[in-house]
N, CA, C and O of each residue as an XYZ file, in Angstrom:
308
protein
N     105.298    156.163     55.214
C     105.254    154.897     56.052
C     106.856    154.527     56.412
O     107.763    154.325     55.604
N     106.904    154.509     57.612
C     108.243    154.120     58.282
C     108.449    152.597     58.478
O     107.658    151.915     59.129
N     109.455    152.149     57.934
C     109.823    150.851     58.165
C     110.365    150.760     59.520
O     111.140    151.605     59.967
N     109.894    149.568     60.286
C     110.226    149.254     61.664
C     111.439    148.312     61.640
O     111.537    147.390     60.830
N     112.363    148.600     62.584
C     113.428    147.727     62.656
C     113.093    146.610     63.771
O     112.679    147.008     64.860
N     113.244    145.305     63.557
C     113.052    144.320     64.432
C     113.886    144.286     65.902
O     115.114    144.202     65.915
N     113.240    144.347     66.896
C     114.063    144.387     68.284
C     114.221    143.048     68.769
O     113.276    142.266     68.671
N     115.320    142.692     69.286
C     115.782    141.387     69.873
C     115.924    141.631     71.291
O     116.142    142.759     71.734
N     115.801    140.550     72.046
C     115.949    140.731     73.634
C     117.399    140.831     73.932
O     118.247    140.549     73.085
N     117.697    141.242     75.160
C     118.968    141.468     75.650
C     119.926    140.103     75.391
O     121.074    140.112     74.947
N     119.219    139.059     75.747
C     120.029    137.857     75.866
C     120.454    137.396     74.418
O     121.538    136.839     74.247
N     119.593    137.634     73.393
C     119.827    137.439     71.987
C     120.869    138.389     71.432
O     121.691    137.999     70.603
N     120.842    139.545     71.852
C     121.844    140.674     71.470
C     123.227    140.363     72.055
O     124.254    140.592     71.415
N     123.231    139.819     73.324
C     124.665    139.178     73.846
C     125.235    138.229     72.953
O     126.356    138.377     72.467
N     124.424    137.169     72.705
C     124.786    136.119     71.679
C     125.111    136.576     70.309
O     125.994    136.029     69.649
N     124.445    137.518     69.896
C     124.883    137.938     68.396
C     126.125    138.741     68.404
O     126.823    138.808     67.392
N     126.460    139.408     69.599
C     127.790    140.310     69.684
C     128.982    139.587     70.385
O     130.065    140.157     70.518
N     128.747    138.277     70.843
C     129.774    137.598     71.536
C     130.424    136.335     70.539
O     129.815    135.297     70.278
N     131.655    136.647     70.103
C     132.122    135.671     69.196
C     132.322    134.332     69.848
O     132.840    134.318     70.964
N     131.997    133.299     69.322
C     132.231    132.034     69.892
C     131.370    131.407     70.698
O     131.594    130.280     71.137
N     130.151    132.189     71.001
C     129.247    131.608     72.077
C     128.613    130.402     71.448
O     128.094    130.359     70.333
N     128.734    129.370     72.372
C     128.231    127.978     71.904
C     126.912    127.483     72.745
O     126.278    126.496     72.372
N     126.563    128.204     73.855
C     125.621    127.854     74.734
C     124.341    128.718     74.376
O     124.474    129.942     74.379
N     123.094    128.155     74.063
C     121.910    128.927     74.048
C     121.429    129.457     75.433
O     121.656    128.866     76.489
N     120.762    130.595     75.328
C     120.491    131.214     76.566
C     119.085    130.610     76.921
O     118.467    130.007     76.044
N     118.577    130.751     78.150
C     117.466    130.094     78.679
C     116.107    130.291     77.960
O     115.162    129.523     78.137
N     116.071    131.260     77.220
C     114.656    131.414     76.356
C     114.735    130.774     74.972
O     113.773    130.808     74.204
N     115.781    130.246     74.694
C     115.969    129.518     73.232
C     115.549    128.100     73.427
O     115.996    127.340     74.285
N     114.530    127.798     72.425
C     114.173    126.309     72.431
C     114.603    125.622     70.977
O     114.687    126.293     69.948
N     114.805    124.503     71.022
C     115.096    123.706     69.857
C     113.996    123.663     68.885
O     112.882    123.362     69.315
N     114.146    123.920     67.642
C     113.013    123.743     66.708
C     113.117    122.588     65.903
O     113.874    122.671     64.936
N     112.496    121.491     66.105
C     112.552    120.335     65.427
C     113.903    119.635     65.688
O     114.684    119.905     66.600
N     114.054    118.650     64.693
C     115.296    117.772     64.712
C     116.562    118.482     64.043
O     116.502    119.293     63.118
N     117.765    118.008     64.708
C     118.831    118.612     63.724
C     119.023    117.996     62.389
O     118.756    116.819     62.147
N     119.503    118.855     61.526
C     119.688    118.557     60.202
C     121.008    117.997     59.938
O     121.973    118.758     59.867
N     121.155    116.627     59.772
C     122.345    116.093     59.725
C     122.847    116.113     58.313
O     122.123    115.807     57.365
N     124.102    116.481     58.189
C     124.812    116.749     56.894
C     125.590    115.378     56.501
O     125.826    114.549     57.381
N     125.954    115.179     55.245
C     126.716    114.016     54.632
C     127.958    113.644     55.356
O     128.316    112.477     55.519
N     128.663    114.793     55.824
C     130.027    114.637     56.515
C     129.860    114.393     57.965
O     130.872    114.409     58.666
N     128.568    114.144     58.561
C     128.263    113.976     59.951
C     128.207    115.204     60.762
O     128.069    115.213     61.985
N     128.312    116.147     60.073
C     128.059    117.512     61.019
C     126.603    117.620     60.954
O     125.853    116.931     60.263
N     126.224    118.766     61.925
C     124.778    118.851     62.039
C     124.409    120.209     62.276
O     125.284    120.837     62.872
N     123.224    120.951     61.948
C     122.802    122.127     62.250
C     121.571    122.017     63.057
O     120.575    121.383     62.711
N     121.726    122.766     64.302
C     120.441    122.861     65.181
C     119.783    124.102     65.075
O     120.483    125.113     65.139
N     118.481    124.219     64.915
C     117.736    125.388     64.742
C     117.074    125.713     66.248
O     116.636    124.895     67.057
N     117.136    127.052     66.354
C     116.604    127.411     67.691
C     115.694    128.635     67.466
O     115.854    129.412     66.524
N     114.682    128.756     68.443
C     113.753    130.094     68.219
C     113.857    130.628     69.728
O     113.843    129.798     70.637
N     113.944    131.768     69.964
C     113.823    132.587     71.220
C     112.340    132.781     71.426
O     111.637    133.346     70.589
N     111.880    132.290     72.581
C     110.538    132.642     72.864
C     110.215    133.842     73.294
O     109.016    134.121     73.310
N     111.114    134.757     73.708
C     111.020    136.033     74.184
C     110.724    136.958     73.022
O     109.722    137.672     72.977
N     111.804    136.891     71.935
C     111.735    137.983     70.901
C     111.454    137.306     69.511
O     111.373    137.957     68.469
N     111.304    135.883     69.589
C     111.036    135.150     68.286
C     112.053    135.190     67.334
O     111.801    135.047     66.137
N     113.419    135.412     67.849
C     114.588    135.401     66.927
C     114.879    134.040     66.492
O     114.674    133.098     67.258
N     115.379    133.856     65.220
C     115.852    132.427     64.923
C     117.323    132.322     64.685
O     117.965    133.128     64.011
N     117.798    131.292     65.274
C     119.211    130.970     65.247
C     119.320    129.594     64.739
O     118.430    128.745     64.707
N     120.682    129.486     64.302
C     121.206    128.079     63.853
C     122.641    128.065     64.638
O     123.394    129.026     64.792
N     122.809    126.801     65.069
C     124.024    126.298     65.796
C     124.680    125.270     64.877
O     123.987    124.307     64.549
N     125.928    125.358     64.425
C     126.636    124.334     63.679
C     127.458    123.668     64.482
O     128.204    124.285     65.243
N     127.438    122.262     64.426
C     128.413    121.314     65.174
C     129.039    120.531     64.072
O     128.404    120.043     63.138
N     130.493    120.434     64.266
C     131.195    119.542     63.133
C     131.105    118.198     63.589
O     130.607    117.915     64.678
N     131.592    117.317     62.760
C     131.535    115.945     62.772
C     132.345    115.352     64.045
O     132.188    114.200     64.447
N     133.230    116.290     64.623
C     133.865    115.765     65.688
C     133.096    116.273     66.982
O     133.618    116.067     68.078
N     131.925    116.904     66.900
C     131.202    117.388     68.056
C     131.690    118.638     68.589
O     131.477    118.931     69.766
N     132.373    119.444     67.758
C     132.728    121.014     68.073
C     131.831    121.914     67.640
O     131.677    122.141     66.440
N     131.093    122.566     68.670
C     129.968    123.652     68.229
C     130.817    124.753     67.582
O     131.978    124.980     67.924
N     130.122    125.461     66.566
C     130.868    126.493     65.996
C     130.025    127.885     66.333
O     130.143    128.826     65.548
N     129.239    128.002     67.416
C     128.535    129.152     67.773
C     127.210    129.308     67.013
O     126.782    128.369     66.342
N     126.572    130.437     67.099
C     125.322    130.633     66.537
C     125.468    131.785     65.395
O     126.301    132.691     65.375
N     124.471    131.521     64.481
C     124.250    132.454     63.424
C     122.856    132.895     63.421
O     122.004    132.084     63.783
N     122.499    134.107     63.051
C     121.115    134.509     62.961
C     120.553    133.899     61.603
O     121.281    133.704     60.630
N     119.184    133.615     61.628
C     118.618    133.149     60.509
C     117.473    134.336     60.025
O     116.966    135.009     60.923
N     117.177    134.521     58.985
C     116.067    135.361     58.441
C     114.913    134.798     59.129
O     114.839    133.578     59.276
N     113.931    135.643     59.599
C     112.602    135.295     60.236
C     111.597    135.759     59.184
O     111.028    136.842     59.323
N     111.364    134.970     58.138
C     110.361    135.455     57.065
C     109.101    134.791     57.466
O     108.920    133.628     57.826
N     108.136    135.926     57.309
C     106.808    135.601     57.583
C     106.063    135.319     56.291
O     106.301    136.000     55.293
N     105.229    134.405     56.277
C     104.535    134.059     55.148
C     103.101    134.818     55.129
O     102.497    135.050     56.176
N     102.646    135.157     53.953
C     101.534    135.927     53.829
C     100.268    135.114     53.771
O      99.178    135.675     53.659
């Protein structure tokens, strides 16, 4: 049995390879409310509706966005 590699859309691939990208692409939707940390910073979760890729964007307490990071997409059985 061959393990398949997940495929992400071109827009998500661009974000993944572009350092400092802080703007979500058009197919990314916010998932729930941002998680606010004790220091006033917050993390916003996104899901791409085209390829189902999960992202998080960290914003520091001064409002400066730190770009996107991929999140694991774990399917429950």
